[in-house]
N, C-alpha and C positions, 0 to 999 in steps of 0.2 A: 401475273404479267399482263401488261397492256401493250398490244401491237397496233401500230398505225400503218395501213397499207394504201398504196395508190390503186388506180383502176386496173392495173396489170398485176395486182397482188404482190408487188414488191414491197418489202418491209422498209418503211421510211424512218421509223422511230420505235424504240422499245423502252418501256418503263417497268421496273421490277420492284415488287413489294412482297413483304412477308406478312400473312394474315393467319393468326391462330384459329380464328373462327369467323363467322359471317358478321359478327357485331360491328367490326370496323369497316365493313364495306361501304356503308353510306358516306362516311367521312372521306374515304378514299375517292369514291366516285365524284363527290362534290368538289374535291380539291385538285384532281388530276387534270392537266391541261388537255390531254387527248380525249378524255371522256366528255368534255364539254362541247366537242364538235358534233354537229347535227349530221351524222353520216350513218349508214347501216352498220350494225354491230353484231358480232357473233360471240356468245359467251360459252366457253368450254368448262363444264362443271364435273369435277371428279367425285361425284356422289357415290358413296360406298354401296348403297342399295341400287341394284339394277337387275334387269332380266334380259336374256337373249331369247327372242321369239322369232320363229321362222316367218319370213315375210308373207307367205301365202296364207297364214292363219291369223296374222295380226290385224286387229280392228281398232282404230282410234275410237276412244270412248269406253273401251273395255278394260282400262288400266286397273281400276279398283278390283276387278275380278282377277286379273293376273297377279296382283299383289295381295290377295285376300289372306294368305298364310303369313304375311309379314307384319309383325306388330309395330314396326318402326315408321309406318306411314303416318305423316302428320294429319291432324284433323282437317286441315284445308290444304290439300296437296295441289301442286301444279305439275302435271305430267308432261313429259316431252320424250320424243323418240328420235333416234338417229339411224339412218339406213347405212349398213356396211355390206361388203361383199356384193356389190351391185343390187342392193336392197333385198338380197336373199335372207338377210338377218336384220331385225330391228332391235336396236339397243335401247331399251325402255327404262326410264328412271323418273325421278321427281325431285322437286325442291318445294319449299313452302310457298304458299300463295303470297305471303308477305314479302319473301325474297324476290319473287317474280315481279311484284308490283314495284319494288324498289328499283329493279333493273329497268322495267318498262317506263318508269318515270324519267329515267335519264336518257334512254335510247328509244326513239319513236319507231325505229325499224330494227327489231331485235329477233335473233334466232338463237336458240339454246341447243347445244350439242353436248353429249356426254364426253368427258375428257378421254375415255378409253377408245373412242372412235378413231382417233388418229393412229394409235398403236395397232388396233385391229386392222384398219385399212392397209397399213404398211405390211403387216404380216400376211394378209390375204394376197397382196401383190407378189409376195415371195412364195406363195403356196406351191407352185410347180417346181420350186427348187428344194422343197422339203424332202427329207427321207421318211421312211415308214414310221419311225418313232422320234418325235421331236417336241421339245418344250422351249418356248421363248419366254424370257423374263425381262420385263421393262421396269427398271428401278427409277423412282423419282421421289426426292425428299425422303420421308420415312415410310414410303409405301411401295408396293410393287403390283404389277399386273402379271399374271401367269396364264399363258395360253398353251394348251397341250393338244397336239395333233397326232392322230393315228392314220396312216395311209393318206396323208394330206387333207384329212377332214378334221375340223375343230371339234374336240370332244369335251375339253375342260377349259373354262375361262373364269377367273376370279381376281378380286383385288384383296390384298392383305396389308395390314400395318406391320412394319418391321422396325426394330430398333438396333439390330446387329446383324452381322453376316451369318451368325449361327441361326438366327430366325429365318433368314433367307434360305439357308440350306434346309431347315426343317420343312418349309413349305414346298421346296423343290422335291424333296424325298417323298412327301405326302402326295404330290402330283404324280410322281413316277409310279407310286404304289396304286393310286386310283386308276391310272391308265393301263396298269399291267405292263409297263415298259421295263425292259431289261436295262439296268443302269450302266452296263458295260457296252450296250449297243445304241441306246438312245443318244441323240445329239441335243445338247443344251446350249442355247444362245442367249447371252446377256447383252443388253444395251441399256444405256442410261447412266446413272451415277454409280457404277460399279466401284470405281476407285475410291470414292468418298466413303463407301461402306467397307473398305478394306478387302474387297473381293479381287482375287487374282486367278488367272487361269490355272496356275500350278496348285493353288489351294483347292479349287473345285475338283480338280482331277484326282485328288485324294479320295473322292467319294463317287465320282462318275467317270465314264471312260472318254467321252467326246464333248469338248467344251469350246465355245467360241465367245470371245468378248469383242463385240462389234460396235462400230459407229455407224448408225443408219445412214444410207445414202441421202444426201441433202435434197430436199424438195421445196426449199424456200429460197427466194431471191432477196437480196439485201442491197439497199442503196449504198453508194460509195461512202466509206467512212464508218459503216456499221460493222 
């Protein structure tokens, strides 16, 4: 999706596209009327490889060391980090240098954020409303982010590819087991494309005790007509 905002961060225009991979990005950027504007740009990238690193120990330039056990790092990576929870956590990830150059050729003023940062930022704002055992699931397309909290502290966070509601349930139950949460007491909160996955509150309650299907509070402003 491509959003155009004014100086007050009001959304003026939205273009929606479906890309199966990065190969079609160049054509999209060259043809879209919004990306031709010479204005600051932010790219949100839902890269599946990422790390959460405490802000006090994160050092820019050490990314290869952080990812040394990961075999999927490209030969020429471009690393980027996004601060969440008031920069107490750095969400660190990468794209290929080629992709970064492709974006930088179009946008002279470019920032890259991980796509999970918006979800994490929202959940951290809700931290003091969380109970002792809590899991949040954000569904988007054929993927989900799962954030698990114990006593309001983030313990588990990951991204998974899912093709059915049964796979969503599988990762939810794995998360409960990893956190040592009681499925009858933990609270599960879904938001995102739950309905398109066939997920209902009554169905999830067949497996866990406390479920919420929520629409997140709006934090975006839109111009009249959008």
